[in-house]
C-alpha positions in Angstrom: 44.7 -49.0 243.5 42.2 -46.8 245.4 44.4 -43.7 244.6 44.6 -44.6 241.0 40.9 -45.1 240.8 40.4 -41.6 242.3 42.8 -40.2 239.7 40.8 -41.8 237.0 37.5 -40.4 238.4 39.0 -36.9 238.6 40.4 -37.2 235.1 37.0 -38.3 233.7 35.3 -35.6 235.6 37.8 -33.0 234.3 37.2 -34.4 230.8 33.5 -34.1 231.1 33.8 -30.5 232.4 36.1 -29.6 229.5 33.7 -31.1 227.0 30.8 -29.3 228.7 32.7 -26.0 228.6 33.7 -26.6 225.0 30.1 -27.4 224.1 28.8 -24.3 225.9 31.4 -22.2 224.1 30.6 -23.6 220.8 26.8 -23.6 221.1 26.3 -20.6 223.3 29.2 -18.2 223.5 30.4 -18.5 219.9 27.0 -17.7 218.3 26.7 -14.7 220.7 30.2 -13.4 219.7 29.4 -13.9 216.0 26.1 -12.1 216.5 27.8 -9.2 218.3 30.4 -8.9 215.6 27.8 -8.9 212.9 25.8 -6.3 214.8 28.9 -4.2 215.3 29.7 -4.4 211.6 26.1 -3.4 210.7 26.1 -0.6 213.2 29.3 0.7 211.7 27.9 0.5 208.2 24.7 2.4 209.3 26.8 5.1 211.0 28.8 5.5 207.8 25.6 5.8 205.7 24.2 8.3 208.2 27.3 10.3 208.1 27.1 10.5 204.3 23.5 11.9 204.6 24.7 14.8 206.6 22.0 14.2 209.2 23.1 14.7 212.9 23.9 11.5 214.8 22.9 13.0 218.1 19.5 11.7 219.1 18.1 15.1 220.2 19.3 16.8 217.1 18.0 14.0 214.9 14.5 14.2 216.6 14.5 18.0 215.9 15.4 17.3 212.3 12.6 14.8 212.0 10.1 17.3 213.5 11.2 19.9 210.9 10.9 17.5 208.0 7.5 16.3 209.2 6.3 19.9 209.3 7.6 20.4 205.8 5.8 17.3 204.6 2.5 17.5 206.5 2.3 21.2 207.4 2.3 23.0 210.7 0.6 26.0 212.4 -2.2 26.1 209.8 0.1 26.1 206.9 -0.2 23.3 204.3 2.8 21.0 203.8 4.2 19.5 200.6 1.6 16.7 200.6 -1.4 19.0 200.7 0.2 21.4 198.2 0.9 18.6 195.8 -2.6 17.3 196.1 -4.0 20.8 195.4 -1.7 21.3 192.4 -2.6 17.9 191.0 -6.3 18.5 191.5 -6.2 22.0 190.0 -4.2 20.8 186.9 -6.5 17.9 186.1 -10.0 19.2 186.9 -10.6 21.0 183.6 -13.0 18.4 182.3 -14.2 16.9 185.6 -17.5 18.9 185.6 -18.4 17.3 182.3 -17.3 13.9 183.5 -19.2 14.2 186.8 -22.4 15.3 185.1 -22.4 12.4 182.7 -20.6 9.6 184.5 -20.1 10.6 188.2 -16.5 9.6 188.6 -13.3 9.3 186.6 -13.4 5.6 187.1 -16.9 5.3 185.7 -16.0 7.6 182.8 -13.0 5.4 182.0 -15.1 2.2 182.1 -18.4 3.3 180.7 -17.7 6.0 178.0 -19.4 4.8 174.9 -18.9 5.4 171.2 -22.4 6.7 170.6 -21.8 9.6 173.1 -18.4 10.2 171.5 -19.8 10.4 168.0 -22.6 12.7 169.2 -20.1 15.1 170.9 -17.7 14.9 168.0 -20.5 16.0 165.6 -21.6 18.8 168.0 -18.0 20.2 168.3 -17.4 19.9 164.5 -20.5 21.9 163.7 -19.8 24.4 166.4 -16.3 25.1 165.1 -17.4 25.0 161.4 -19.6 28.0 162.2 -16.3 29.9 162.9 -14.7 28.6 159.7 -12.7 26.0 161.7 -13.1 22.9 159.5 -11.9 19.7 161.3 -10.4 17.4 158.8 -9.7 13.9 160.2 -6.4 13.6 158.3 -5.2 16.8 159.9 -6.8 16.6 163.2 -5.7 13.0 163.8 -9.2 12.0 164.9 -12.6 11.2 163.4 -15.9 10.0 164.7 -15.0 6.6 163.4 -11.5 6.4 164.9 -10.9 2.8 166.3 -9.9 2.6 169.9 -10.7 0.5 172.9 -10.3 3.6 175.1 -13.4 5.7 174.2 -12.9 8.0 177.2 -9.6 9.1 175.6 -11.3 9.9 172.3 -13.7 12.2 174.2 -10.9 13.8 176.2 -9.0 14.5 173.0 -11.9 16.2 171.1 -12.7 18.2 174.3 -9.1 19.4 174.4 -9.3 20.5 170.7 -12.6 22.3 171.5 -11.2 24.1 174.6 -8.1 25.3 172.7 -10.3 26.7 169.8 -12.6 28.3 172.4 -9.8 30.1 174.2 -8.3 31.3 170.9 -11.7 32.7 169.8 -12.2 34.4 173.2 -8.8 36.1 172.8 -9.7 37.2 169.2 -7.4 34.8 167.4 -8.4 32.7 164.4 -7.2 29.2 163.6 -5.2 29.2 160.4 -5.9 26.8 157.6 -3.3 24.3 156.5 -1.1 25.4 153.6 -2.9 25.0 150.4 -6.2 23.8 151.9 -9.2 24.8 153.9 -8.9 22.4 156.9 -8.0 24.0 160.2 -4.4 23.6 161.3 -5.5 22.0 164.5 -3.8 18.7 165.4 -4.3 16.2 168.2 -1.0 14.5 169.1 -0.4 11.1 170.8 -1.8 10.6 174.2 0.9 9.9 176.9 0.4 8.0 180.2 2.4 8.4 183.4 2.9 5.7 186.1 4.1 6.0 189.6 5.9 2.6 189.4 7.0 0.5 186.5 4.9 -2.4 187.8 1.7 -0.4 187.6 -0.7 -1.6 184.9 -2.7 1.6 184.8 -1.3 5.1 184.4 -2.4 7.5 187.2 -2.3 10.5 184.8 -2.7 11.0 181.1 -1.5 13.9 179.0 -3.5 15.0 175.9 -1.3 17.2 173.7 -2.8 19.5 171.0 -1.1 21.7 168.4 -2.5 24.6 166.5 -1.5 27.5 164.3 -3.3 30.8 165.2 -3.5 34.2 163.6 -3.8 37.6 165.3 -2.1 40.5 166.9 0.3 40.8 169.8 -2.3 41.8 172.4 -4.5 38.9 171.4 -1.6 36.5 171.5 -0.7 37.7 175.1 -4.3 37.3 176.2 -4.6 33.8 174.7 -1.3 32.6 176.4 -2.5 34.0 179.8 -5.9 32.3 179.4 -4.3 28.8 179.0 -3.7 28.6 182.8 -6.4 30.9 184.1 -10.1 30.8 184.9 -10.4 27.1 185.5 -8.3 26.2 182.5 -5.1 24.2 182.6 -3.7 23.9 179.1 -0.1 24.9 179.6 2.0 25.6 176.5 5.0 23.3 176.0 6.1 24.9 172.7 5.5 28.4 171.4 6.7 29.8 168.0 5.8 33.3 166.9 6.2 34.5 163.3 5.7 37.9 161.7 6.6 39.8 158.5 9.9 41.6 158.4 9.5 44.7 160.6 12.0 46.6 158.5 9.4 46.9 155.7 8.3 50.5 155.2 4.6 49.5 155.6 5.3 48.8 159.3 6.8 52.3 160.1 4.7 55.0 161.7 7.0 57.9 162.4 9.7 56.6 164.6 7.7 53.6 165.8 7.7 50.1 164.2 4.4 48.2 164.0 4.5 44.5 163.6 1.1 43.0 162.7 -0.3 39.8 161.3 1.3 37.5 163.8 1.3 33.7 163.3 1.4 31.7 166.5 2.2 28.0 166.5 1.5 26.6 169.9 1.6 23.1 171.4 -0.4 22.7 174.7 -1.5 19.7 176.8 -4.5 19.0 178.9 -4.2 16.5 181.8 -6.7 14.0 183.3 -6.3 12.1 186.5 -7.4 8.4 186.5 -8.4 6.6 189.6 -5.5 4.6 190.9 -7.9 2.1 192.6 -9.4 0.7 189.4 -8.1 -2.4 187.6 -6.8 -1.9 184.1 -8.7 -2.6 181.0 -7.1 -5.2 178.7 -4.1 -3.7 176.9 -3.6 -0.7 179.1 -0.3 -1.8 180.4 2.0 0.4 178.4 3.6 3.6 179.6 2.4 5.4 176.4 -1.3 4.8 175.9 -2.5 4.3 172.3 -3.9 7.5 171.0 -6.8 5.8 169.3 -6.7 8.1 166.3 
């Protein structure tokens, strides 16, 4: 009986040890093995992705590549990187009207929020009279804008008429004239729809707006060349996106001078765009959530 009792005790102890071992395996070892398997699988996936990038998997080579890319991005040895260059290009391309804005409103944000219709109507009248003295008659139906144009974005109305003024000024400085529309006296000067650009689809306010303008200009080839150069020189950034040049048939006898051919009376149809950078920190005004901002014309 004593031997049987000892066997039972040993069997119970063995059973308890087995249960303890099974529990330890289930609750401790098994989760660790699963975690190790998942980590190994994740590591294998990451290695595959890294191999596809073409980046070196060696740590020292990878660190060297990171230093190179950092120098490209942030600059090194006194040379600007991509970030600084991008900021400079963006600043240069959007500063054409900032002196006016700073003088009247201080910042782009204040300009966007506080531009008022009275100031717009006053400036529209000033520009219309100024251009009329050069026989450039702004007809709202052609221009696409008037001093009564409805828009909740008055700052856009100002930027648009300033864009038309700048294009007309550069044409005059180059010696070109603005052609009238066919069969009328109004200047063939047209403001097109304003476009807004976002960094992310979720953004409610564009960080940049584009102000396209189109005109038909008359002059000679040297004047056309001078005008096209001036669009992105001397503090101007009004790059041409479309250029069409028309002239009479050079085969006509009137254009021949000995062995040389003269082509005169050129007609230039050009579409340009000004750009304005809005403050990304401001909250949007009601209705400013679309990727294309209403032109307000």
